Steps between C-alpha positions, in 0.01 A plus 500: 500500500816338625769340283765283666813341357529775237858406401553857378819675603491846643661662195225364271204544736416865433488468121293181518256645751444807284454285191259238642326700777502853370189623679546304821650575841783259593683408817792258524768382742820562300628696799496176700613254231699530179241318287194685638314179570156660550305760298169647617289665225170691517309740280232665715632843605238526776682231700731627772785247506763529774803274543506384863790255472725374226756221477652266240218252573199725549333835441246591766248765395220698660228575245214739570212642301275730696415334833606151378849388606674168447853365509652274235835319523641376169758229569757302307686270738854385445568138403706409805354439844736724697448791262119484548518547881487885477176466298341283769620743770342793317164322466503417873594857592195628314264262687334790689386664175147631560442592134389262226821317407573290190827313441541400137776347293755218464625387843717221348376255763216246534286436806437126455657213309186485280586839352787364292555223248870430469755228542681725751389452865327802659686715754304430821690766696413767242130398503484514882663842514263638235192359678616633836560844345149507353342398829705755699413777253127421532464425128271258320487393137200612307333253272692440179344355187641423160843340467600287798873540433621851420855422383662245273850465364354412155741210451424170332243272661741298714689812620200731541427647842171647615495718808257745664718799576270798443227570754281768657489546878273732697444604860180473704394859417509418131295183546235682703474777240530283186375157608425406138832609351706237316809456288505340154820341366491539127686284245869592469523566125861558399603560862596234753269659761120525507366857546284550810191718476325618817127550480312698764158482338249266668275309262302346789206686652548677831474262794232546766624507857325214676398495863745320729436428866777614739548293812572813708132601459396203714704642792329840483249592768240600240519172305264297719237773509511536120454125451218485757325797339518332160366169637191686623406588141232266366591316183269229372639185340695185578791506749763518227329786316443690827866479600623607157270805501605592853867481404436712192327770709775481764770593249391867482501527881846344524636737238364791706670358811826480309477862378417619851753303703780376277539755218767778511704318764802726445295812580359337813845405626622860456193640676539261795869591523407866529241422767759298691750787498232743621389263777860446617562875507198541730634216721825689543300783657278270706680164555248367755193549278347150476272593207796614292688179586206290381467712186871453421468126547197490270672705227815283517291183468300642207813627324671161541195330348476740208876484442480122479228537238715752317788247487255241370384749240860537381520121465178516297675726251781246464257208452293709256810545286562124508138435401539749216819326386325164498201638317729665245691178437175305447343744253431361153567758231496290184360162395460316174151357456396172339505655155855644537384856551703709747272658766630801694195680640333393823172417319668293227715310755192420712308382193793280388504318836124470504481361147776250572333351810155505340629295205694275739209425728233475230698241302356151552751242616479128549519415871617160615241330720607478863566151630347491848680175580827694526376661822511160671878498460534794739402562858127449570336670795337284765133559568580676828734742317232565238241577765743740666533694174119530478465652846397869502769759550458674836548874565784424740687311223448790259620751758808291587594466130434872429699628801796276421561695176725805507291821505746670265420274204406667172138627485230339295325648196284719726804652675439343840778299664476205737575745776174682426299173515651432843398847616146472358428198717202266476352641179794370295479161682137458399574561134802266501289229655237559233767462228610167645138386499456602132816324387403183690164496315664561162736208562201264512393581143 
């Protein structure tokens, strides 16, 4: 537990700590500031807590229990912009932290103008510097529920200010390990700040990892043979059903291709590097050996290809952290149903949404009859234009429309991207043409 803005002088701190927290372990930063602006308190003796860095504005700790290690930075930023610069510099300097990292406390700064209600204008320079520091440090805010504004001056209505000063920031390692973690801002009580409580427990069921087609598979030499072998399998049914079943069966083969050719890229790069060194040592002894020259060229080409994939794999880690941050920010942890009951479990939240939309859609409503004469006020198609719309869609038109779309678009519900449809060829064209035919028939009813 972290306590900021203690307002307890050094001479009174020891007696107060012993009186209020007799059986607790306590760290503070009185050595860095006269008023000891931050206290860190914990009770579990099995925790190994080490101070990594301490300043008047932060206490950075490494906490371990068995094989589990994480880093927590408790912060209390100064009020003035210039005085907060060392805090931003420290966060940026710790950007390479590979451990799970949580930054928690009162930063005395907002990120957007919507985070304050006050007659005073916001400090745009301070906001920009704070946002730049967060981005440079590789930090993201975890989802916060409860009170929107975490500080108030508790003045009369006309003079009252509401500001969000307290927040929880985490790095990508934290988001990947605790994708369902969230912070809850409680009501302030007698204080002017709202306490922040971090929850690591996930009330949602474990997510299944869905199949996703990778465009690099289509460039592999084995891809075409895998697809052709699957097309030879006999599946009875309409064209749409046949394609869906073929795609479903193809998923297992593509996963096998991925494990064989694209998994453990780091190990493959190291192995190829060792082979390259061995080949070049042999060339030093026999410079005119054509077979060794060709082998060296092949290894260099293969290593360059695998190294490019390795770099792409590193980018995947970055994008995965951003996906985790987006998923974390969109999680719903608490809702109030139609009867005023607070729902916190995954099952209760799902039921609350379902009940709401069932009651909404089942309620009979009076619908105003449509006045068809209004259509005559707009543009009316000529007979030639109407006939053109009724003409059948040709495969060449479907192919032109399909190939004009970026292959890197998000995959559909089955995990296949537009890039995979391009690689699969005529089978996907037949089904798309069938869909156009079905929709054109439905439009006539």
